[in-house]
N, CA, C and O atoms as a DFTB+ gen file, in Angstrom:
832 C
 N C O
     1  1      90.175      76.973      64.859
     2  2      88.987      77.605      64.783
     3  2      88.491      78.586      65.699
     4  3      88.436      78.355      66.907
     5  1      88.138      79.633      65.205
     6  2      87.626      80.725      66.223
     7  2      86.178      80.585      66.858
     8  3      85.067      80.548      66.329
     9  1      86.639      80.512      68.352
    10  2      85.246      80.440      69.185
    11  2      84.268      81.605      69.225
    12  3      84.520      82.784      68.978
    13  1      83.041      81.033      69.600
    14  2      82.324      82.311      69.770
    15  2      82.313      83.157      70.838
    16  3      81.494      84.072      70.919
    17  1      83.295      82.900      71.819
    18  2      83.809      83.698      72.821
    19  2      85.105      84.720      72.320
    20  3      85.361      85.758      72.930
    21  1      85.788      84.316      71.257
    22  2      86.801      84.910      70.621
    23  2      86.273      86.110      69.636
    24  3      86.760      87.222      69.434
    25  1      85.150      85.512      69.118
    26  2      84.640      86.563      67.950
    27  2      83.982      87.483      68.782
    28  3      84.326      88.639      68.538
    29  1      83.177      87.373      69.656
    30  2      82.521      88.066      70.639
    31  2      83.630      89.257      71.016
    32  3      83.456      90.466      70.861
    33  1      84.768      88.622      71.528
    34  2      85.805      89.792      72.254
    35  2      86.160      90.612      70.995
    36  3      86.204      91.842      70.981
    37  1      86.439      89.712      69.814
    38  2      86.975      90.707      68.537
    39  2      85.726      91.905      68.383
    40  3      86.119      93.050      68.604
    41  1      84.574      91.784      68.102
    42  2      83.839      92.472      68.132
    43  2      83.617      93.719      68.834
    44  3      83.375      94.864      68.451
    45  1      83.775      93.140      70.052
    46  2      83.420      94.201      71.198
    47  2      84.463      95.473      71.261
    48  3      84.376      96.666      71.551
    49  1      85.638      94.448      70.776
    50  2      87.069      95.482      70.780
    51  2      87.015      96.820      69.498
    52  3      87.459      97.968      69.485
    53  1      86.191      95.935      68.433
    54  2      86.074      96.854      67.263
    55  2      85.183      97.871      67.412
    56  3      85.421      98.980      66.934
    57  1      83.951      97.574      68.159
    58  2      83.020      98.539      68.681
    59  2      83.555      99.538      69.695
    60  3      83.160     100.698      69.582
    61  1      84.285      99.279      70.535
    62  2      84.699     100.160      71.440
    63  2      85.714     101.232      70.809
    64  3      85.679     102.454      70.945
    65  1      86.628     100.454      70.083
    66  2      87.386     101.498      69.067
    67  2      86.765     102.369      68.250
    68  3      87.290     103.449      67.980
    69  1      85.654     102.027      67.794
    70  2      84.966     103.005      66.950
    71  2      84.403     104.178      67.488
    72  3      84.394     105.335      67.068
    73  1      83.709     103.402      68.984
    74  2      83.328     104.569      69.918
    75  2      84.410     105.747      70.466
    76  3      84.207     106.870      70.928
    77  1      85.420     105.130      70.255
    78  2      86.731     106.026      70.951
    79  2      87.253     107.070      69.760
    80  3      87.708     108.203      69.920
    81  1      87.026     106.266      68.389
    82  2      87.450     107.578      67.301
    83  2      86.234     108.372      67.195
    84  3      86.443     109.562      66.959
    85  1      84.986     108.009      67.311
    86  2      83.949     108.888      67.045
    87  2      83.988     110.211      68.387
    88  3      83.906     111.403      68.091
    89  1      84.115     109.759      69.725
    90  2      84.204     110.629      70.642
    91  2      85.401     111.683      70.581
    92  3      85.388     112.761      71.176
    93  1      86.218     111.313      69.945
    94  2      87.573     112.099      69.620
    95  2      87.232     113.120      68.481
    96  3      87.702     114.257      68.536
    97  1      86.534     112.785      67.595
    98  2      86.103     113.310      66.467
    99  2      84.947     114.357      66.688
   100  3      85.005     115.555      66.409
   101  1      83.850     113.654      67.262
   102  2      82.396     114.369      67.359
   103  2      81.978     114.628      68.768
   104  3      80.895     115.206      68.863
   105  1      82.431     114.410      69.598
   106  2      81.959     114.524      71.248
   107  2      81.133     113.221      71.594
   108  3      80.860     112.414      70.705
   109  1      80.752     113.037      72.871
   110  2      79.880     111.876      73.438
   111  2      78.459     112.240      72.749
   112  3      77.800     111.213      72.585
   113  1      77.937     113.168      72.394
   114  2      76.435     113.545      72.154
   115  2      76.350     112.919      70.620
   116  3      75.222     112.661      70.201
   117  1      77.406     112.683      69.830
   118  2      77.276     112.205      68.524
   119  2      77.421     110.856      68.251
   120  3      77.379     110.403      67.108
   121  1      77.626     110.050      69.465
   122  2      77.864     108.826      69.518
   123  2      76.606     108.185      69.640
   124  3      75.936     108.203      70.672
   125  1      76.199     107.467      68.303
   126  2      74.675     106.790      68.200
   127  2      75.031     105.340      67.714
   128  3      76.055     105.191      67.047
   129  1      74.392     104.477      67.958
   130  2      74.170     102.955      67.629
   131  2      74.349     103.018      66.142
   132  3      75.071     102.110      65.730
   133  1      73.866     103.889      65.152
   134  2      74.090     103.695      63.871
   135  2      75.453     104.186      63.209
   136  3      76.116     103.603      62.352
   137  1      75.718     105.489      63.867
   138  2      77.437     105.872      63.712
   139  2      78.290     104.798      64.053
   140  3      79.229     104.519      63.309
   141  1      78.086     104.195      65.038
   142  2      79.036     103.298      65.731
   143  2      78.961     102.038      65.096
   144  3      79.967     101.356      65.289
   145  1      78.037     101.484      64.360
   146  2      78.005     100.124      63.439
   147  2      78.712     100.640      62.064
   148  3      79.452      99.878      61.440
   149  1      78.476     101.846      61.661
   150  2      79.177     102.115      60.419
   151  2      80.483     102.150      60.454
   152  3      81.205     101.705      59.562
   153  1      81.055     102.949      62.004
   154  2      82.382     103.195      61.682
   155  2      83.364     101.492      62.173
   156  3      84.492     101.153      61.817
   157  1      82.543     100.881      62.920
   158  2      83.367      99.871      63.113
   159  2      83.040      98.650      62.405
   160  3      83.666      97.618      62.646
   161  1      81.900      98.699      61.360
   162  2      81.668      97.673      60.309
   163  2      81.005      96.258      61.176
   164  3      80.992      95.104      60.746
   165  1      80.595      96.633      62.208
   166  2      79.594      95.631      62.762
   167  2      78.245      96.187      62.800
   168  3      78.011      97.354      63.115
   169  1      77.094      95.066      62.370
   170  2      76.089      95.210      62.215
   171  2      75.245      95.941      63.275
   172  3      75.508      95.741      64.461
   173  1      74.192      96.821      62.906
   174  2      73.485      97.568      63.919
   175  2      72.995      96.614      65.162
   176  3      73.095      96.934      66.346
   177  1      72.516      95.539      64.735
   178  2      71.821      94.540      65.478
   179  2      72.652      93.989      66.728
   180  3      72.367      94.029      67.925
   181  1      73.858      93.420      66.023
   182  2      74.611      93.313      67.057
   183  2      75.558      94.382      68.069
   184  3      76.217      94.116      69.074
   185  1      75.387      95.372      67.534
   186  2      75.572      96.294      68.304
   187  2      74.758      96.631      69.652
   188  3      75.066      96.828      70.828
   189  1      73.704      96.603      68.986
   190  2      72.157      97.102      69.697
   191  2      72.019      95.894      71.192
   192  3      71.684      96.187      72.340
   193  1      72.474      94.304      70.553
   194  2      72.501      93.582      71.291
   195  2      73.469      93.503      72.543
   196  3      73.169      93.275      73.715
   197  1      74.473      93.705      72.090
   198  2      75.583      93.741      73.366
   199  2      75.734      94.718      74.079
   200  3      76.061      94.613      75.261
   201  1      75.452      96.223      73.285
   202  2      75.289      97.367      74.081
   203  2      74.151      97.996      74.651
   204  3      74.231      98.746      75.624
   205  1      72.953      97.669      73.993
   206  2      71.843      98.354      74.513
   207  2      71.297      99.657      73.906
   208  3      70.156      99.781      73.460
   209  1      72.372     100.749      73.942
   210  2      71.790     101.849      73.840
   211  2      73.473     102.956      73.567
   212  3      74.656     102.622      73.491
   213  1      73.001     103.875      73.517
   214  2      73.947     105.159      73.573
   215  2      74.436     105.003      74.905
   216  3      75.658     104.975      75.052
   217  1      73.670     104.895      75.928
   218  2      74.230     105.216      77.058
   219  2      74.909     103.903      77.300
   220  3      76.082     104.258      77.415
   221  1      74.888     102.680      77.440
   222  2      75.532     101.390      77.159
   223  2      76.763     101.607      76.660
   224  3      77.744     101.419      77.379
   225  1      76.902     102.067      75.251
   226  2      78.094     102.563      74.556
   227  2      78.841     103.267      75.432
   228  3      79.889     102.701      75.744
   229  1      78.613     104.465      76.000
   230  2      79.604     105.254      76.497
   231  2      80.203     104.605      77.601
   232  3      81.419     104.511      77.767
   233  1      79.100     104.040      78.552
   234  2      79.519     103.153      79.778
   235  2      80.581     102.116      79.491
   236  3      81.566     102.030      80.224
   237  1      80.435     101.447      78.605
   238  2      80.972     100.377      78.018
   239  2      82.679     100.924      77.854
   240  3      83.671     100.453      78.410
   241  1      82.576     102.207      76.780
   242  2      84.012     102.629      76.476
   243  2      84.509     103.358      77.567
   244  3      85.704     103.572      77.361
   245  1      84.007     104.008      79.017
   246  2      84.811     104.670      79.847
   247  2      85.267     103.405      80.684
   248  3      86.345     103.505      81.270
   249  1      84.543     102.209      80.798
   250  2      84.750     101.213      81.582
   251  2      86.155     100.538      80.870
   252  3      86.980      99.864      81.487
   253  1      86.208     100.828      79.676
   254  2      87.589     100.157      78.689
   255  2      88.633     100.948      79.070
   256  3      89.779     100.510      79.173
   257  1      88.210     102.500      79.368
   258  2      89.559     103.210      79.631
   259  2      90.156     102.948      81.294
   260  3      91.324     102.986      81.680
   261  1      88.995     102.694      82.026
   262  2      89.600     101.935      83.384
   263  2      90.032     100.598      83.398
   264  3      90.452     100.327      84.523
   265  1      90.112      99.568      82.558
   266  2      90.724      98.493      82.232
   267  2      91.912      98.518      81.908
   268  3      92.807      97.708      82.150
   269  1      91.930      99.817      81.141
   270  2      93.551     100.058      80.230
   271  2      94.453     100.560      81.566
   272  3      95.655     100.302      81.630
   273  1      93.779     101.271      82.576
   274  2      94.429     102.002      83.468
   275  2      94.792     100.846      84.512
   276  3      95.749     100.967      85.277
   277  1      93.981      99.739      84.495
   278  2      94.184      98.897      85.648
   279  2      95.314      97.916      85.252
   280  3      96.218      97.571      86.014
   281  1      95.134      97.442      83.770
   282  2      96.400      96.940      83.125
   283  2      97.908      97.495      83.431
   284  3      98.927      96.814      83.546
   285  1      97.779      98.883      83.529
   286  2      99.053      99.522      83.439
   287  2      99.220      99.522      84.982
   288  3     100.349      99.231      85.377
   289  1      98.515      99.730      85.684
   290  2      98.589      99.550      87.070
   291  2      99.474      98.458      87.702
   292  3     100.451      98.565      88.444
   293  1      98.652      97.032      87.034
   294  2      99.223      95.975      87.533
   295  2     100.864      95.499      86.950
   296  3     101.635      94.618      87.330
   297  1     100.947      96.467      85.935
   298  2     102.394      96.395      85.421
   299  2     103.315      96.743      86.263
   300  3     104.270      96.011      86.523
   301  1     103.088      98.179      86.907
   302  2     103.652      98.462      87.965
   303  2     103.935      97.998      89.438
   304  3     104.802      98.231      90.280
   305  1     102.821      97.247      89.360
   306  2     102.810      96.486      90.752
   307  2     103.540      95.502      90.865
   308  3     104.091      95.254      91.937
   309  1     103.726      94.578      89.547
   310  2     104.664      93.542      89.174
   311  2     106.150      93.817      89.080
   312  3     107.006      93.099      89.598
   313  1     106.423      95.073      88.276
   314  2     107.811      95.828      88.491
   315  2     108.029      95.803      89.831
   316  3     108.798      94.976      90.322
   317  1     107.377      96.704      90.563
   318  2     107.494      96.863      92.073
   319  2     107.820      95.765      92.854
   320  3     108.723      96.018      93.651
   321  1     107.397      94.644      92.896
   322  2     107.255      93.314      93.138
   323  2     108.929      92.610      92.959
   324  3     109.620      92.075      93.826
   325  1     109.225      92.848      91.533
   326  2     110.684      92.174      91.102
   327  2     111.729      93.148      91.677
   328  3     112.813      92.766      92.119
   329  1     111.345      94.384      91.643
   330  2     112.374      95.214      92.348
   331  2     112.750      95.394      93.953
   332  3     113.784      95.723      94.535
   333  1     111.771      95.121      94.275
   334  2     111.832      95.352      95.901
   335  2     110.924      96.280      96.297
   336  3     110.465      97.055      95.458
   337  1     110.466      96.353      97.842
   338  2     109.622      97.667      98.436
   339  2     110.730      98.823      98.196
   340  3     110.496      99.893      97.635
   341  1     111.752      98.487      98.626
   342  2     112.710      99.757      98.638
   343  2     113.159     100.462      97.411
   344  3     113.412     101.665      97.349
   345  1     113.221      99.757      96.612
   346  2     113.579     100.084      95.317
   347  2     112.942     101.389      94.632
   348  3     111.924     101.153      93.981
   349  1     113.366     102.719      94.668
   350  2     113.077     103.821      93.849
   351  2     111.135     103.869      94.569
   352  3     110.304     103.355      93.820
   353  1     110.636     104.440      95.861
   354  2     109.777     104.777      96.110
   355  2     109.193     105.988      95.437
   356  3     107.971     106.122      95.376
   357  1     109.932     106.784      94.980
   358  2     109.584     108.282      94.342
   359  2     109.243     107.446      93.235
   360  3     108.067     107.103      93.361
   361  1     109.784     106.951      92.163
   362  2     109.512     106.134      91.066
   363  2     108.098     105.487      91.142
   364  3     107.134     105.704      90.408
   365  1     108.160     104.974      91.786
   366  2     106.902     104.119      91.974
   367  2     105.803     104.862      91.909
   368  3     104.900     104.668      91.094
   369  1     105.826     106.042      93.043
   370  2     104.500     106.729      92.905
   371  2     104.243     107.700      91.509
   372  3     103.161     108.214      91.226
   373  1     105.331     107.806      90.820
   374  2     105.682     108.688      89.570
   375  2     104.657     107.547      88.670
   376  3     103.637     107.891      88.074
   377  1     105.036     106.545      88.715
   378  2     104.551     105.417      87.783
   379  2     103.082     105.308      87.944
   380  3     102.210     105.464      87.089
   381  1     102.975     105.026      89.132
   382  2     101.253     104.831      89.356
   383  2     100.620     106.185      88.936
   384  3      99.460     106.098      88.532
   385  1     101.189     107.444      88.960
   386  2     100.316     108.750      88.553
   387  2     100.430     108.573      87.103
   388  3      99.362     108.859      86.562
   389  1     101.385     108.185      86.236
   390  2     101.522     107.590      84.641
   391  2     100.664     107.282      84.470
   392  3      99.963     107.923      83.688
   393  1     100.021     105.752      85.277
   394  2      99.416     104.854      84.954
   395  2      97.968     105.535      84.698
   396  3      97.337     105.519      83.641
   397  1      97.659     106.037      85.720
   398  2      96.368     107.008      85.603
   399  2      96.215     107.958      84.979
   400  3      95.106     108.484      84.889
   401  1      97.481     108.516      84.274
   402  2      97.425     109.907      82.989
   403  2      98.058     109.548      82.202
   404  3      99.219     109.926      82.365
   405  1      97.900     108.921      81.288
   406  2      98.602     108.528      80.147
   407  2      99.477     109.587      79.374
   408  3      98.920     110.047      78.376
   409  1     100.634     110.021      79.623
   410  2     101.006     110.651      78.495
   411  2     101.383     110.708      76.976
   412  3     101.457     111.687      76.233
   413  1     101.598     109.394      76.730
   414  2     101.869     109.112      75.498
   415  2     100.447     109.625      74.396
   416  3      99.242     109.658      74.643
   417  1     101.207     109.974      73.155
   418  2     100.302     110.549      72.159
   419  2      99.041     109.330      71.735
   420  3      97.854     109.626      71.595
   421  1      99.541     108.095      71.595
   422  2      99.073     106.935      71.267
   423  2      97.939     106.761      72.377
   424  3      97.057     105.983      72.012
   425  1      97.779     107.243      73.498
   426  2      96.960     107.011      74.448
   427  2      95.899     108.121      74.540
   428  3      94.825     107.868      75.086
   429  1      96.176     109.461      73.981
   430  2      95.247     110.450      73.874
   431  2      93.532     110.443      73.985
   432  3      92.707     111.202      74.495
   433  1      93.462     109.116      73.194
   434  2      92.024     109.405      73.087
   435  2      91.209     108.353      74.354
   436  3      89.992     108.202      74.464
   437  1      92.112     107.824      75.080
   438  2      92.052     107.297      76.558
   439  2      91.235     108.927      77.112
   440  3      90.017     109.082      77.203
   441  1      91.993     109.684      77.331
   442  2      91.946     110.641      78.109
   443  2      90.779     111.698      77.548
   444  3      90.245     112.511      78.303
   445  1      90.498     111.601      76.328
   446  2      89.339     112.767      75.788
   447  2      87.898     111.769      76.211
   448  3      86.857     112.193      76.712
   449  1      88.214     110.386      75.845
   450  2      87.061     109.806      76.483
   451  2      86.425     109.961      77.702
   452  3      85.230     109.878      77.985
   453  1      87.544     110.234      78.487
   454  2      87.335     110.047      79.732
   455  2      86.841     111.499      80.377
   456  3      86.038     111.588      81.307
   457  1      87.423     112.527      79.759
   458  2      86.986     114.145      79.775
   459  2      85.358     114.114      79.398
   460  3      84.488     114.442      80.205
   461  1      85.185     113.817      78.497
   462  2      84.056     113.849      77.486
   463  2      82.780     113.331      78.317
   464  3      81.697     113.898      78.460
   465  1      83.226     112.053      78.842
   466  2      82.377     111.295      79.875
   467  2      82.100     111.897      80.920
   468  3      80.951     111.774      81.344
   469  1      82.907     112.599      81.539
   470  2      82.791     113.222      82.958
   471  2      82.066     114.498      82.789
   472  3      81.335     114.874      83.705
   473  1      82.208     115.297      81.572
   474  2      81.636     116.210      81.467
   475  2      80.206     116.093      80.821
   476  3      79.464     117.075      80.802
   477  1      79.805     114.808      80.260
   478  2      78.233     114.781      80.026
   479  2      77.700     113.989      81.332
   480  3      76.540     113.582      81.403
   481  1      78.537     113.831      82.235
   482  2      77.583     113.536      83.549
   483  2      77.260     114.430      84.391
   484  3      76.626     114.339      85.442
   485  1      77.877     115.578      83.713
   486  2      77.073     117.004      84.714
   487  2      75.607     116.830      84.542
   488  3      74.942     116.714      85.571
   489  1      75.005     116.795      83.383
   490  2      73.977     116.825      82.662
   491  2      72.916     115.444      82.495
   492  3      71.699     115.330      82.354
   493  1      74.030     114.505      82.588
   494  2      72.949     113.250      82.251
   495  2      73.377     112.171      83.581
   496  3      74.451     111.583      83.706
   497  1      72.307     112.121      84.418
   498  2      72.224     111.818      85.451
   499  2      72.670     110.076      85.438
   500  3      73.131     109.495      86.420
   501  1      72.421     109.468      84.159
   502  2      72.659     108.075      83.926
   503  2      74.187     107.840      84.126
   504  3      74.516     106.676      84.353
   505  1      74.938     108.565      84.086
   506  2      76.565     108.660      83.610
   507  2      76.992     108.940      85.055
   508  3      78.145     108.590      85.307
   509  1      76.231     109.555      86.155
   510  2      76.958     110.090      87.048
   511  2      77.506     109.101      88.080
   512  3      78.468     109.370      88.799
   513  1      76.861     107.981      88.111
   514  2      77.488     106.612      89.145
   515  2      78.583     106.471      88.600
   516  3      79.507     106.586      89.405
   517  1      78.994     106.202      87.228
   518  2      80.089     105.671      86.861
   519  2      81.107     106.491      87.155
   520  3      82.154     106.188      87.728
   521  1      80.755     107.592      86.728
   522  2      81.781     109.012      86.825
   523  2      82.385     109.007      88.361
   524  3      83.584     108.971      88.639
   525  1      81.244     109.053      89.333
   526  2      81.730     109.128      90.670
   527  2      82.441     107.674      91.107
   528  3      83.174     107.741      92.094
   529  1      82.310     106.521      90.542
   530  2      83.070     105.411      91.131
   531  2      84.386     105.461      90.359
   532  3      85.271     104.810      90.914
   533  1      84.710     105.997      89.344
   534  2      85.866     106.220      88.710
   535  2      86.650     106.974      89.590
   536  3      87.771     106.552      89.874
   537  1      86.218     108.079      90.092
   538  2      86.940     109.192      91.183
   539  2      87.296     108.641      91.935
   540  3      88.501     108.745      92.162
   541  1      86.415     107.652      92.844
   542  2      86.562     107.115      93.974
   543  2      87.787     106.263      94.018
   544  3      88.784     106.414      94.725
   545  1      87.516     105.296      93.090
   546  2      88.751     104.363      92.534
   547  2      90.163     104.920      92.205
   548  3      91.219     104.361      92.504
   549  1      90.039     106.036      91.584
   550  2      91.406     106.664      91.313
   551  2      92.133     107.338      93.065
   552  3      93.341     107.425      93.286
   553  1      91.203     107.663      93.915
   554  2      91.709     107.818      95.042
   555  2      92.132     106.827      95.766
   556  3      93.169     106.980      96.411
   557  1      91.483     105.705      95.812
   558  2      92.077     104.484      96.479
   559  2      93.173     104.504      95.907
   560  3      93.964     104.446      96.849
   561  1      93.817     104.552      94.888
   562  2      94.670     104.108      94.366
   563  2      95.943     104.829      94.753
   564  3      96.951     104.347      95.269
   565  1      95.691     106.103      94.396
   566  2      96.502     107.211      95.160
   567  2      96.659     107.249      96.728
   568  3      97.721     107.702      97.155
   569  1      96.027     106.964      97.329
   570  2      96.071     106.540      98.423
   571  2      96.850     105.596      99.181
   572  3      97.474     105.773     100.227
   573  1      96.674     104.305      98.300
   574  2      97.641     103.165      98.278
   575  2      99.028     103.317      98.075
   576  3      99.945     102.946      98.807
   577  1      99.075     103.947      96.921
   578  2     100.613     104.613      96.435
   579  2     101.195     105.368      97.380
   580  3     102.322     105.062      97.771
   581  1     100.569     106.405      97.867
   582  2     100.821     107.603      99.179
   583  2     101.484     106.647     100.144
   584  3     102.573     107.058     100.545
   585  1     101.035     105.274     100.697
   586  2     100.887     104.977     101.840
   587  2     102.290     104.170     101.717
   588  3     103.128     104.090     102.615
   589  1     102.390     103.517     100.268
   590  2     103.579     102.898     100.051
   591  2     104.841     103.637     100.028
   592  3     105.907     103.152     100.406
   593  1     104.677     104.957      99.524
   594  2     105.830     105.697      99.854
   595  2     106.058     106.355     101.048
   596  3     106.882     107.265     101.127
   597  1     105.254     105.887     102.186
   598  2     105.768     106.000     103.430
   599  2     105.204     107.709     103.809
   600  3     105.814     108.491     104.537
   601  1     103.924     107.983     103.110
   602  2     103.816     109.573     103.590
   603  2     102.739     109.359     104.587
   604  3     101.897     108.465     104.663
   605  1     102.970     110.400     105.339
   606  2     102.195     110.778     106.757
   607  2     100.745     111.240     106.406
   608  3      99.764     110.515     106.572
   609  1     100.695     112.463     105.926
   610  2      99.553     113.005     105.694
   611  2      98.653     112.784     104.411
   612  3      98.325     113.719     103.680
   613  1      98.376     111.796     104.251
   614  2      97.943     110.933     103.076
   615  2      96.707     111.460     102.525
   616  3      96.849     111.591     101.310
   617  1      95.534     111.823     102.922
   618  2      94.391     112.058     102.540
   619  2      94.507     113.624     102.115
   620  3      93.889     113.922     101.092
   621  1      95.223     114.664     102.776
   622  2      95.576     115.768     102.075
   623  2      96.445     115.408     100.582
   624  3      96.083     115.868      99.499
   625  1      97.293     114.771     100.703
   626  2      97.734     114.462      99.413
   627  2      97.262     113.904      98.337
   628  3      97.544     114.114      97.157
   629  1      96.417     113.074      98.887
   630  2      95.299     112.182      97.852
   631  2      94.615     113.328      97.127
   632  3      94.579     113.323      95.897
   633  1      94.055     114.341      97.857
   634  2      93.195     115.190      96.708
   635  2      94.249     116.372      96.289
   636  3      94.023     117.103      95.324
   637  1      95.365     116.487      97.062
   638  2      96.178     117.264      96.084
   639  2      96.550     116.728      94.309
   640  3      96.555     117.325      93.233
   641  1      96.892     115.007      94.823
   642  2      97.332     114.500      93.706
   643  2      95.948     114.412      92.325
   644  3      96.057     114.503      91.102
   645  1      94.945     114.240      93.052
   646  2      93.654     114.012      92.296
   647  2      93.568     115.140      91.763
   648  3      93.140     115.074      90.611
   649  1      93.846     116.366      92.195
   650  2      93.615     117.578      91.056
   651  2      94.719     117.880      90.502
   652  3      94.603     118.800      89.693
   653  1      95.897     117.405      90.638
   654  2      96.900     117.616      89.824
   655  2      96.599     116.599      88.508
   656  3      96.776     117.044      87.374
   657  1      96.205     115.422      88.681
   658  2      95.955     114.702      87.309
   659  2      94.787     114.907      86.927
   660  3      94.441     114.180      85.996
   661  1      93.896     115.766      87.366
   662  2      92.469     116.150      87.127
   663  2      93.225     117.419      86.286
   664  3      92.827     117.299      85.127
   665  1      93.802     118.151      86.339
   666  2      94.136     119.377      85.787
   667  2      94.804     119.049      84.680
   668  3      94.573     119.586      83.597
   669  1      95.804     118.020      84.882
   670  2      96.757     117.863      83.668
   671  2      96.037     117.200      82.565
   672  3      96.180     117.450      81.369
   673  1      95.192     116.264      83.132
   674  2      94.404     115.643      81.976
   675  2      93.369     116.444      81.257
   676  3      93.115     116.019      80.130
   677  1      92.601     117.684      81.708
   678  2      92.226     118.476      81.152
   679  2      92.859     119.295      80.349
   680  3      92.233     119.741      79.388
   681  1      94.404     119.726      80.579
   682  2      95.002     120.522      80.157
   683  2      95.440     119.958      78.646
   684  3      95.529     120.654      77.634
   685  1      95.725     118.327      78.759
   686  2      96.287     117.249      77.515
   687  2      95.024     117.579      76.587
   688  3      95.160     117.839      75.391
   689  1      93.785     117.549      77.234
   690  2      92.481     117.147      76.192
   691  2      92.236     118.620      75.429
   692  3      91.999     118.741      74.227
   693  1      92.351     119.738      76.424
   694  2      91.810     121.268      76.117
   695  2      93.132     122.059      75.969
   696  3      93.031     123.172      76.485
   697  1      93.995     121.884      75.576
   698  2      95.332     122.815      75.940
   699  2      94.560     124.502      75.600
   700  3      93.767     125.012      74.808
   701  1      95.304     124.837      76.639
   702  2      94.985     126.389      76.770
   703  2      96.057     127.210      77.513
   704  3      96.027     128.347      77.983
   705  1      96.956     126.320      77.468
   706  2      97.997     127.344      78.118
   707  2      98.930     128.091      77.597
   708  3      98.870     128.174      76.371
   709  1      99.918     128.760      78.199
   710  2     100.726     129.641      77.543
   711  2     101.553     128.959      76.387
   712  3     101.522     127.729      76.341
   713  1     102.276     129.637      75.469
   714  2     103.086     128.630      74.608
   715  2     104.319     128.646      75.338
   716  3     104.611     129.611      76.044
   717  1     105.039     127.679      75.222
   718  2     106.241     127.184      75.817
   719  2     106.058     127.034      77.202
   720  3     106.886     127.469      78.003
   721  1     105.069     126.469      77.531
   722  2     104.962     126.018      78.990
   723  2     105.155     124.876      79.493
   724  3     104.287     124.130      79.038
   725  1     105.962     124.222      80.329
   726  2     106.286     123.094      80.747
   727  2     105.550     121.949      80.317
   728  3     104.335     122.134      80.388
   729  1     105.908     120.769      79.872
   730  2     105.235     119.640      79.332
   731  2     104.813     118.891      80.806
   732  3     105.436     118.813      81.865
   733  1     103.729     118.475      80.475
   734  2     103.059     117.453      81.663
   735  2     103.671     116.664      82.628
   736  3     103.411     116.549      83.826
   737  1     104.504     116.146      81.952
   738  2     105.793     115.216      82.806
   739  2     106.591     115.774      83.474
   740  3     106.994     115.331      84.550
   741  1     106.984     116.915      82.921
   742  2     107.874     117.985      83.811
   743  2     107.049     118.536      84.816
   744  3     107.669     118.866      85.827
   745  1     105.607     118.765      84.835
   746  2     105.051     119.106      86.023
   747  2     104.889     118.131      86.906
   748  3     104.849     118.306      88.124
   749  1     104.780     116.956      86.276
   750  2     104.183     116.014      87.508
   751  2     105.517     115.825      88.374
   752  3     105.612     115.999      89.589
   753  1     106.691     115.369      87.342
   754  2     107.757     115.412      88.388
   755  2     108.379     116.306      89.014
   756  3     109.373     116.095      89.708
   757  1     107.917     117.257      88.851
   758  2     108.409     118.463      89.793
   759  2     107.235     118.584      90.845
   760  3     107.612     119.117      91.889
   761  1     106.078     118.266      90.824
   762  2     105.064     117.867      91.859
   763  2     105.555     116.949      92.820
   764  3     105.577     117.036      94.048
   765  1     105.900     116.160      92.147
   766  2     106.483     114.943      93.292
   767  2     107.608     114.643      93.965
   768  3     107.907     113.738      94.745
   769  1     108.433     115.994      93.314
   770  2     109.491     116.286      94.041
   771  2     109.595     117.348      95.088
   772  3     110.713     117.761      95.394
   773  1     108.401     117.877      95.728
   774  2     108.084     118.813      96.301
   775  2     108.346     118.241      98.015
   776  3     107.843     117.181      98.387
   777  1     108.987     118.897      98.718
   778  2     108.899     118.565     100.454
   779  2     108.019     117.738     100.840
   780  3     108.218     116.614     101.303
   781  1     106.477     118.556     100.565
   782  2     105.365     117.974     101.087
   783  2     105.297     116.760     100.544
   784  3     104.688     116.036     101.331
   785  1     105.723     115.993      99.285
   786  2     105.821     114.491      98.807
   787  2     106.811     113.643      99.165
   788  3     106.809     112.494      98.722
   789  1     107.888     114.129     100.094
   790  2     109.127     113.323     100.534
   791  2     108.477     112.527     101.739
   792  3     107.489     112.870     102.389
   793  1     109.156     111.524     101.875
   794  2     108.649     110.695     103.254
   795  2     109.411     111.301     104.055
   796  3     110.485     111.870     103.856
   797  1     108.450     111.069     105.526
   798  2     108.980     111.946     106.814
   799  2     110.238     111.510     107.234
   800  3     110.918     112.235     107.960
   801  1     110.751     110.081     106.755
   802  2     111.996     109.726     107.529
   803  2     112.993     110.187     106.621
   804  3     114.132     110.296     107.074
   805  1     112.709     110.590     104.971
   806  2     113.707     110.843     104.118
   807  2     114.125     112.706     104.720
   808  3     115.251     113.203     104.722
   809  1     112.840     113.378     105.160
   810  2     113.028     114.715     105.422
   811  2     113.876     114.631     106.855
   812  3     114.855     115.377     106.816
   813  1     113.758     114.007     107.933
   814  2     114.450     113.889     109.141
   815  2     115.625     113.443     108.219
   816  3     116.368     114.397     107.987
   817  1     115.952     112.478     107.723
   818  2     117.604     112.589     107.587
   819  2     117.997     113.930     106.560
   820  3     119.183     113.992     106.234
   821  1     117.343     114.691     106.187
   822  2     118.131     115.762     105.495
   823  2     118.348     116.817     106.346
   824  3     119.237     117.651     106.171
   825  1     117.246     116.813     107.642
   826  2     117.854     118.041     108.538
   827  2     119.076     117.433     109.343
   828  3     119.785     118.294     109.864
   829  1     119.391     116.361     109.508
   830  2     120.482     115.877     110.323
   831  2     121.668     116.226     109.946
   832  3     122.653     115.856     110.584
């Protein structure tokens, strides 16, 4: 027998999937309780009861993006624990950044929801606190990953990586580069291989 809690989880997932589809097709401004109810097949009374408003729908959607990132990061952490701390520090850093910047086409809706939400936060004060918190969380995660990789100048590298992720995210959502430009994964791997992102002890070894 399906419990009330399980039905609520299923209903919530249907509603958030509908929000994702609407944002991808029409943008944040067009996400309304009525449209989400029609798109999800959930009655508007239930949508209003659980999410309250347009603002509640969008905050829940962007928090779902964050939850998916967290699940990917947990998988990265579990894999690192199995392989040991010395196994592929460079690969670990790439995996962390890739968890924050999903490159698979199936995950593109996440990036669109995130970019649309952050863009809306510029003129929608009710979104700003959530957008700022996500930026703070991203920098904390990058700081921890860079520390695990043995980098000395962590704060500068945190901002460089944050800018890289932000730029690649925007490019994936609003492609406007030259035809034939390197794909985002190639750009990411190139950046992570630069001397500034090689641990001090590795640079010292190469100088000897």
